[in-house]
C-alpha positions as CSV (number, residue, x, y, z in Angstrom):
1,M,-115.7,-49.5,46.1
2,K,-115.2,-52.1,49.0
3,D,-111.6,-51.9,48.6
4,I,-111.7,-48.0,49.1
5,A,-113.8,-48.3,51.9
6,S,-111.6,-50.9,53.5
7,L,-108.4,-48.6,53.0
8,T,-110.2,-45.5,54.4
9,M,-111.2,-47.4,57.4
10,N,-108.0,-48.9,58.0
11,L,-106.2,-45.7,57.3
12,P,-105.4,-44.6,61.0
13,R,-103.8,-48.2,61.4
14,L,-101.7,-47.8,58.3
15,V,-100.4,-44.6,59.2
16,L,-99.4,-45.8,62.7
17,A,-97.7,-48.8,61.3
18,A,-95.8,-46.7,59.0
19,L,-94.7,-44.2,61.6
20,A,-93.6,-47.2,63.6
21,L,-91.6,-48.7,60.8
22,L,-90.0,-45.1,60.2
23,L,-89.1,-44.8,64.0
24,A,-87.6,-48.4,63.9
25,C,-85.4,-47.4,61.2
26,A,-84.7,-43.8,62.4
27,L,-83.8,-44.7,66.1
28,P,-80.8,-47.0,65.3
29,A,-79.6,-44.1,63.0
30,L,-79.9,-41.7,65.7
31,A,-77.8,-44.0,68.1
32,Q,-74.9,-44.1,65.3
33,I,-71.7,-42.6,66.2
34,V,-70.6,-40.0,63.5
35,D,-66.9,-38.5,63.5
36,G,-66.6,-39.8,67.1
37,K,-69.6,-38.0,68.4
38,F,-73.2,-39.1,69.1
39,P,-76.6,-37.5,70.3
40,V,-77.1,-37.4,74.0
41,V,-80.8,-36.8,75.0
42,S,-81.1,-36.9,78.5
43,N,-82.4,-35.1,81.9
44,L,-79.2,-36.2,83.6
45,K,-76.1,-33.9,84.3
46,A,-72.8,-35.1,85.7
47,G,-69.8,-33.6,86.9
48,V,-66.3,-35.6,87.9
49,A,-63.1,-34.5,89.5
50,S,-60.4,-36.7,91.0
51,V,-57.5,-35.7,93.2
52,D,-54.2,-37.1,94.7
53,I,-54.5,-38.3,98.4
54,T,-51.0,-39.6,98.8
55,P,-49.3,-38.4,102.0
56,A,-46.3,-36.0,101.1
57,S,-44.1,-38.7,102.9
58,A,-44.5,-42.2,104.0
59,A,-42.4,-41.3,107.0
60,G,-44.3,-41.8,110.4
61,I,-47.5,-43.3,108.5
62,T,-49.3,-46.2,110.1
63,V,-50.5,-48.4,107.4
64,V,-54.1,-50.3,108.5
65,G,-55.8,-53.2,107.5
66,H,-52.8,-55.3,107.8
67,R,-50.7,-53.1,110.1
68,R,-47.3,-52.7,109.1
69,E,-44.4,-50.1,108.7
70,V,-43.8,-48.5,105.2
71,T,-40.8,-47.0,103.9
72,G,-41.9,-45.3,100.7
73,I,-44.5,-45.1,98.0
74,R,-45.2,-47.4,95.1
75,D,-48.0,-45.5,93.4
76,P,-50.5,-42.7,94.3
77,L,-53.6,-43.0,96.3
78,R,-56.7,-41.2,94.8
79,A,-60.1,-40.1,95.5
80,S,-62.7,-39.2,92.9
81,V,-66.1,-37.2,93.0
82,L,-68.9,-37.8,91.0
83,L,-71.8,-35.5,91.1
84,L,-75.1,-36.0,89.6
85,D,-78.3,-33.8,89.0
86,D,-81.5,-35.1,87.3
87,G,-83.2,-31.4,87.4
88,E,-84.9,-32.2,90.5
89,T,-82.5,-34.2,92.7
90,K,-78.9,-34.1,93.3
91,A,-76.5,-36.8,94.6
92,A,-72.9,-37.6,94.8
93,I,-70.6,-40.6,94.9
94,V,-67.2,-40.2,96.4
95,T,-64.5,-43.2,95.9
96,L,-61.2,-43.2,97.7
97,D,-58.3,-45.7,98.1
98,C,-58.8,-46.2,101.9
99,I,-59.6,-49.4,103.9
100,G,-62.9,-47.8,104.9
101,A,-65.3,-45.1,105.1
102,W,-64.7,-44.1,108.7
103,E,-67.8,-42.5,110.5
104,E,-66.0,-39.1,111.2
105,M,-64.6,-38.8,107.6
106,V,-68.0,-39.4,106.1
107,K,-69.6,-36.7,108.3
108,L,-66.8,-34.1,107.3
109,L,-66.9,-34.9,103.6
110,R,-70.6,-34.6,103.4
111,A,-70.6,-31.4,105.2
112,G,-67.7,-30.0,103.0
113,I,-69.1,-31.4,99.7
114,E,-72.9,-30.0,100.5
115,K,-71.4,-26.5,101.2
116,E,-69.5,-26.3,97.9
117,T,-72.0,-28.2,95.8
118,G,-75.5,-27.9,97.2
119,V,-75.7,-31.5,97.0
120,P,-77.7,-32.8,100.3
121,A,-75.5,-34.5,102.9
122,A,-78.0,-37.2,102.9
123,N,-77.5,-37.9,99.1
124,I,-73.8,-38.3,99.3
125,M,-72.5,-41.9,99.1
126,I,-68.8,-42.1,100.6
127,S,-67.3,-45.5,99.4
128,A,-63.7,-47.1,100.1
129,S,-62.1,-49.6,97.8
130,H,-60.9,-51.4,101.2
131,N,-57.3,-50.9,100.3
132,H,-54.9,-52.6,102.9
133,S,-51.9,-50.3,101.8
134,A,-53.2,-46.9,102.9
135,P,-53.0,-44.8,106.0
136,G,-55.5,-44.9,108.8
137,F,-57.8,-41.9,109.4
138,A,-57.5,-41.4,113.2
139,E,-54.0,-42.8,113.2
140,N,-52.7,-40.0,110.6
141,M,-54.8,-36.8,111.6
142,G,-52.5,-34.7,109.6
143,W,-53.0,-36.7,106.6
144,A,-56.9,-36.8,107.4
145,A,-57.1,-33.1,107.5
146,Q,-55.6,-32.9,104.0
147,L,-57.8,-35.7,102.5
148,I,-61.0,-33.7,103.7
149,K,-59.5,-30.6,102.2
150,K,-58.6,-32.1,98.8
151,I,-61.7,-34.0,98.3
152,T,-64.1,-31.0,99.1
153,A,-62.1,-29.0,96.7
154,A,-62.5,-31.9,93.9
155,S,-66.3,-31.6,94.5
156,R,-66.2,-28.0,93.8
157,Q,-64.4,-28.8,90.6
158,A,-66.7,-31.3,89.6
159,A,-69.5,-29.0,90.1
160,G,-68.0,-26.5,87.8
161,G,-68.0,-29.1,85.0
162,M,-71.6,-30.4,84.6
163,K,-72.5,-32.0,81.5
164,T,-75.5,-33.6,80.0
165,V,-75.0,-37.2,79.9
166,S,-76.6,-40.6,79.1
167,V,-75.3,-44.0,81.0
168,G,-74.1,-47.1,79.3
169,Y,-73.8,-50.5,81.4
170,S,-72.1,-53.6,80.6
171,E,-70.4,-56.5,82.5
172,D,-67.3,-58.7,82.2
173,R,-65.3,-61.0,84.6
174,I,-62.1,-61.2,86.2
175,H,-60.1,-64.2,87.1
176,F,-57.9,-63.5,90.3
177,G,-60.4,-63.5,93.3
178,I,-61.1,-66.6,95.4
179,N,-63.2,-67.6,98.6
180,R,-60.6,-67.7,101.7
181,R,-63.2,-69.9,103.7
182,K,-63.1,-73.8,103.9
183,V,-64.9,-75.9,106.6
184,Y,-63.4,-79.1,108.0
185,D,-65.5,-81.0,110.5
186,G,-67.8,-78.0,111.1
187,R,-65.1,-75.4,111.6
188,A,-64.1,-72.8,109.3
189,V,-60.5,-72.0,108.6
190,V,-58.7,-69.7,106.4
191,S,-58.0,-71.7,103.3
192,L,-58.3,-70.6,99.7
193,N,-61.2,-72.3,98.4
194,P,-61.9,-72.5,94.7
195,E,-65.3,-74.4,95.5
196,G,-66.5,-71.5,97.8
197,P,-69.1,-69.0,96.6
198,N,-67.4,-66.1,94.6
199,D,-68.5,-63.3,92.4
200,P,-66.0,-62.9,89.2
201,R,-68.2,-60.3,87.4
202,V,-67.2,-56.9,86.7
203,K,-70.1,-54.2,86.4
204,V,-69.3,-51.2,84.6
205,L,-71.1,-47.8,84.3
206,R,-69.8,-45.4,81.7
207,F,-71.2,-41.6,81.9
208,D,-70.9,-40.2,78.2
209,D,-71.5,-36.5,77.1
210,G,-71.5,-37.4,73.4
211,Q,-68.8,-35.4,72.4
212,S,-66.2,-38.1,71.9
213,L,-65.7,-41.8,72.5
214,T,-64.1,-41.1,75.6
215,P,-66.5,-41.4,78.6
216,L,-66.7,-38.4,81.1
217,A,-66.3,-41.1,83.9
218,V,-66.4,-44.7,84.4
219,L,-67.6,-46.7,87.6
220,M,-66.1,-50.1,87.9
221,H,-67.5,-52.7,90.4
222,A,-65.7,-55.5,91.5
223,V,-65.6,-58.0,94.2
224,C,-62.1,-58.8,95.9
225,H,-60.0,-57.6,98.9
226,P,-57.5,-55.4,97.9
227,C,-54.7,-56.9,99.9
228,F,-52.4,-58.1,97.1
229,F,-49.3,-56.0,98.8
230,T,-50.0,-57.1,102.4
231,W,-48.7,-59.7,104.8
232,G,-47.6,-63.1,103.3
233,D,-47.1,-66.4,105.3
234,K,-44.0,-66.1,107.4
235,G,-40.7,-66.5,105.6
236,S,-42.5,-66.1,102.1
237,P,-40.2,-63.9,99.7
238,P,-40.1,-61.3,98.6
239,H,-41.9,-59.7,101.5
240,P,-42.5,-62.0,104.5
241,K,-43.5,-58.6,106.6
242,G,-45.7,-57.2,103.7
243,F,-45.1,-55.0,101.1
244,P,-43.2,-52.0,102.5
245,K,-44.7,-49.1,100.6
246,L,-48.1,-47.4,100.3
247,S,-50.2,-48.5,97.3
248,A,-53.6,-48.1,96.0
249,D,-53.4,-52.1,95.1
250,F,-55.1,-53.8,92.5
251,P,-58.0,-51.2,91.9
252,G,-55.4,-48.5,91.5
253,E,-53.5,-50.4,89.0
254,A,-56.7,-51.1,87.1
255,R,-57.6,-47.6,87.0
256,S,-54.1,-46.6,85.5
257,F,-54.7,-49.1,83.0
258,V,-58.2,-47.9,81.8
259,E,-57.4,-44.4,82.1
260,Q,-54.2,-45.0,79.7
261,V,-56.7,-46.6,77.3
262,Y,-58.7,-43.5,77.1
263,A,-55.3,-41.3,77.0
264,Q,-55.6,-39.8,80.7
265,K,-58.9,-38.1,79.4
266,T,-61.4,-40.0,81.7
267,S,-61.9,-40.5,85.3
268,V,-62.2,-44.0,86.6
269,M,-63.8,-44.9,89.9
270,F,-63.7,-48.2,91.8
271,L,-66.5,-49.6,93.7
272,Q,-66.1,-52.3,96.1
273,G,-68.7,-55.2,96.3
274,C,-69.5,-57.7,98.9
275,A,-65.9,-59.0,99.4
276,G,-65.8,-60.0,103.1
277,D,-64.6,-63.4,102.4
278,I,-63.1,-63.1,99.0
279,R,-59.3,-62.3,98.5
280,P,-56.6,-62.5,95.8
281,N,-55.7,-66.2,94.7
282,L,-52.1,-66.1,95.9
283,P,-51.4,-69.6,97.0
284,G,-49.3,-70.2,100.2
285,F,-49.7,-71.0,104.0
286,P,-52.2,-70.0,103.8
287,Y,-51.5,-67.4,101.1
288,R,-48.4,-65.1,100.2
289,C,-48.0,-61.5,99.7
290,A,-47.7,-60.5,95.9
291,D,-44.9,-59.4,93.9
292,E,-44.9,-57.0,90.9
293,A,-45.8,-59.7,88.4
294,D,-49.0,-60.5,90.5
295,I,-50.3,-56.8,90.7
296,Q,-49.5,-56.5,87.0
297,W,-51.9,-59.6,86.3
298,A,-54.7,-58.4,88.7
299,G,-54.5,-54.6,87.2
300,R,-54.6,-55.9,83.6
301,D,-57.3,-58.5,84.4
302,L,-59.6,-56.1,85.8
303,G,-58.4,-53.3,83.6
304,G,-59.0,-55.1,80.5
305,A,-62.5,-56.4,81.7
306,V,-63.5,-52.8,82.4
307,A,-62.2,-51.6,78.9
308,R,-63.9,-54.2,77.2
309,A,-67.3,-53.7,78.9
310,A,-66.9,-49.9,78.4
311,A,-66.4,-50.4,74.8
312,L,-69.1,-52.8,74.3
313,S,-71.7,-50.5,75.9
314,L,-71.0,-47.8,73.2
315,T,-71.8,-50.3,70.3
316,R,-74.7,-49.1,68.1
317,E,-77.0,-51.6,69.5
318,Q,-76.2,-50.9,73.2
319,L,-76.2,-47.2,72.6
320,H,-79.8,-47.6,71.3
321,R,-80.9,-49.2,74.3
322,R,-79.9,-46.3,76.7
323,A,-82.5,-44.4,78.7
324,N,-83.1,-40.9,78.0
325,H,-84.4,-40.3,81.4
326,Y,-82.6,-40.9,84.5
327,P,-84.3,-40.0,87.7
328,I,-82.4,-40.0,90.7
329,R,-83.8,-41.3,93.9
330,V,-82.0,-41.6,97.4
331,A,-83.1,-43.3,100.5
332,S,-81.0,-44.1,103.5
333,A,-81.6,-45.1,107.3
334,V,-79.6,-45.3,110.4
335,I,-80.6,-48.5,112.0
336,E,-79.6,-50.7,115.0
337,L,-78.3,-54.0,114.1
338,P,-78.1,-56.6,116.5
339,G,-74.8,-57.1,118.1
340,K,-72.9,-59.6,120.2
341,D,-72.4,-57.3,123.2
342,K,-74.8,-54.4,122.2
343,P,-76.7,-53.0,119.3
344,V,-74.4,-51.5,116.4
345,P,-75.6,-48.5,114.6
346,A,-75.4,-48.7,110.7
347,E,-76.2,-46.5,107.8
348,L,-77.8,-48.4,104.9
349,M,-78.3,-46.5,101.4
350,A,-80.2,-47.2,98.4
351,M,-79.5,-44.9,95.4
352,K,-81.3,-45.3,92.0
353,I,-79.9,-43.5,88.9
354,G,-82.4,-44.2,86.2
355,P,-82.4,-48.2,86.0
356,F,-79.5,-48.7,88.0
357,L,-79.6,-49.3,91.5
358,L,-76.9,-48.9,94.1
359,L,-77.4,-50.7,97.7
360,S,-74.8,-50.0,100.2
361,M,-73.5,-51.3,103.7
362,P,-71.1,-49.8,106.0
363,G,-68.7,-52.7,106.4
364,E,-67.4,-56.0,105.0
365,P,-70.4,-58.1,103.8
366,M,-69.6,-61.7,102.7
367,V,-70.2,-62.3,99.1
368,E,-73.6,-64.1,99.6
369,Y,-75.1,-60.7,100.7
370,G,-74.7,-59.6,97.1
371,F,-76.4,-62.5,95.5
372,K,-79.4,-62.5,98.1
373,L,-80.0,-58.9,97.3
374,E,-79.8,-59.2,93.6
375,K,-82.1,-62.1,93.7
376,S,-84.7,-60.0,95.9
377,I,-84.4,-57.1,93.3
378,A,-84.9,-59.6,90.3
379,D,-85.7,-57.6,87.2
380,R,-87.2,-54.5,88.9
381,A,-83.9,-52.6,88.4
382,T,-80.0,-53.3,87.6
383,P,-78.4,-53.9,91.0
384,I,-74.8,-53.0,92.1
385,V,-74.4,-54.0,95.8
386,L,-71.6,-52.3,97.7
387,G,-70.0,-52.7,101.0
388,Y,-67.2,-50.2,102.6
389,S,-69.6,-47.3,102.3
390,N,-70.9,-44.7,104.8
391,G,-69.3,-46.0,107.9
392,N,-67.0,-48.7,109.1
393,I,-68.6,-51.3,111.4
394,G,-66.4,-54.4,110.5
395,Y,-67.3,-57.7,109.0
396,I,-70.8,-58.3,108.1
397,A,-71.1,-62.1,108.2
398,T,-73.9,-64.3,107.2
399,A,-76.0,-66.0,109.7
400,A,-75.0,-69.4,108.2
401,A,-71.2,-68.3,108.5
402,H,-71.6,-68.0,112.3
403,K,-72.5,-71.6,112.6
404,H,-69.0,-72.5,111.7
405,G,-67.2,-69.7,113.3
406,G,-64.0,-68.6,111.6
407,Y,-62.2,-65.3,111.1
408,E,-65.0,-63.2,109.6
409,P,-67.9,-64.0,112.1
410,N,-65.4,-64.4,114.9
411,L,-64.2,-60.8,114.6
412,S,-67.6,-59.4,113.5
413,K,-69.5,-57.2,116.1
414,L,-72.9,-58.4,115.0
415,S,-74.9,-61.3,116.0
416,P,-76.3,-63.9,113.3
417,Q,-79.6,-62.3,113.6
418,A,-78.3,-59.1,112.0
419,E,-78.3,-60.7,108.2
420,E,-82.1,-60.7,108.4
421,V,-82.4,-57.3,109.6
422,I,-80.0,-56.0,106.8
423,L,-81.6,-57.6,104.1
424,R,-85.2,-56.5,105.2
425,E,-84.0,-52.9,105.6
426,L,-82.1,-52.8,102.3
427,G,-85.3,-54.3,100.4
428,R,-87.4,-51.7,102.2
429,L,-85.2,-48.9,101.0
430,A,-84.9,-50.4,97.5
431,D,-88.8,-50.3,97.6
432,R,-88.8,-46.5,98.1
433,V,-86.5,-45.6,95.2
434,V,-87.4,-48.2,92.7
435,G,-90.8,-46.9,93.0
436,D,-92.9,-49.8,92.0
437,V,-94.4,-50.2,95.6
438,F,-97.9,-48.3,95.6
439,D,-97.3,-46.3,98.8
440,S,-93.9,-45.2,96.9
441,F,-95.8,-43.8,94.0
442,S,-99.4,-43.2,95.2
443,K,-100.8,-39.5,94.6
444,H,-103.4,-39.8,97.7
445,P,-102.5,-36.8,99.8
446,K,-102.1,-38.5,102.9
447,D,-99.3,-40.9,101.0
448,V,-97.6,-37.9,99.4
449,E,-97.5,-35.9,102.6
450,K,-96.1,-39.0,104.7
451,R,-93.4,-39.3,101.8
452,E,-92.5,-35.7,101.8
453,A,-92.4,-35.9,105.8
454,E,-90.0,-38.9,105.6
455,E,-87.8,-37.3,103.3
456,K,-87.4,-34.0,105.0
457,A,-86.6,-35.9,108.3
458,R,-84.0,-37.9,106.4
459,L,-82.3,-34.9,104.9
460,D,-82.5,-32.9,108.1
461,A,-81.0,-35.9,110.1
462,A,-78.2,-36.2,107.8
463,A,-77.3,-32.3,107.7
464,K,-77.5,-32.3,111.4
465,A,-75.1,-35.1,111.7
466,A,-72.8,-33.6,109.2
467,K,-72.8,-30.1,111.0
468,S,-72.2,-31.7,114.7
């Protein structure tokens, strides 16, 4: 009788334990891929479209970054639009093979994409690869007008192909980037420095609809100047004056590699990290221009890393770990950064897609910015730190770099005090979108009212700027 009584008393616990065991066995089974398909249970929808933005002719084109004359086109330049919708909030990420996200271009693209898709202008991130072998926006207004028209049309196409997706994440490494600053007697010079700070990690997000093993879209994030095809030291063959053709440089080469892996049935987008002091490891005095063997090395190195990471994130164990709820939260602010001559306006943005947090700056942050921001986020989210987004204010050097001078801090418009302001403001924006700080989730009427007012002001300001 005691045994029966004991069993009766523990029956709820036994039932719960049995259910837990069943779920533990069932969930891996649900995450399995059968006949190339797998179930996607998610609130997130995504649509993607890519477009060729190569000028029809290289004649009369001004290449910026390392300015030089070009006589032809090596490979196509491209832009891509990824639209995201969690059922309540819409956002978009635009990537393009340009040296920067110029303010005028950002304004025009946001206005066009908002009109075509309904994504609020304030929730659109425009991010450039920092390609040094593409036209300048202001210098080539005919091409610039076509660029706006093409990307806007691509956003309309992306909106027409929205699908329910889940998101996989994995990392790998590249081997061609190197720090380009070395300090001698307290003075920084341009010199390839294998001992300097560097970030060889490749972060990969893949968006899957579960209908095949081919992702709908792949976001690849890496840290290195796309300046393989630019100036070399004088007299260095084969191109002492720089590569004479338009090119998407190593991000384009890697993109082509990965898309070939998936039989041209996916769209691959490149996000540039904090690459202000990281360049290709091409030794010379101080470095040389690349040739075709070099660009193949870099393209296959990055492309291979992306393909490996993307494949890993679809294995059964990784698939089982994917979230099924991806709330989108976006926060941004235009602030004035301390400048050498006058304050410098800059837009900073935080965009959270489920567990993934994108933090962006409108210029060329040195690599240490990425490390510092990741450390501040710790385990609150999976951070992906971008430069070259939503503006183009030039070099963003660290306060420590200003002490030694050199190329990046000397060319920067900012004073050493700007670093503290940037890190503090991005931390504040991260708090707002991560949502684990009390005033970001408090249900007290005054807190809710304050958040709603702040969000309305942000959206209204961005819409006004896009239309002005």
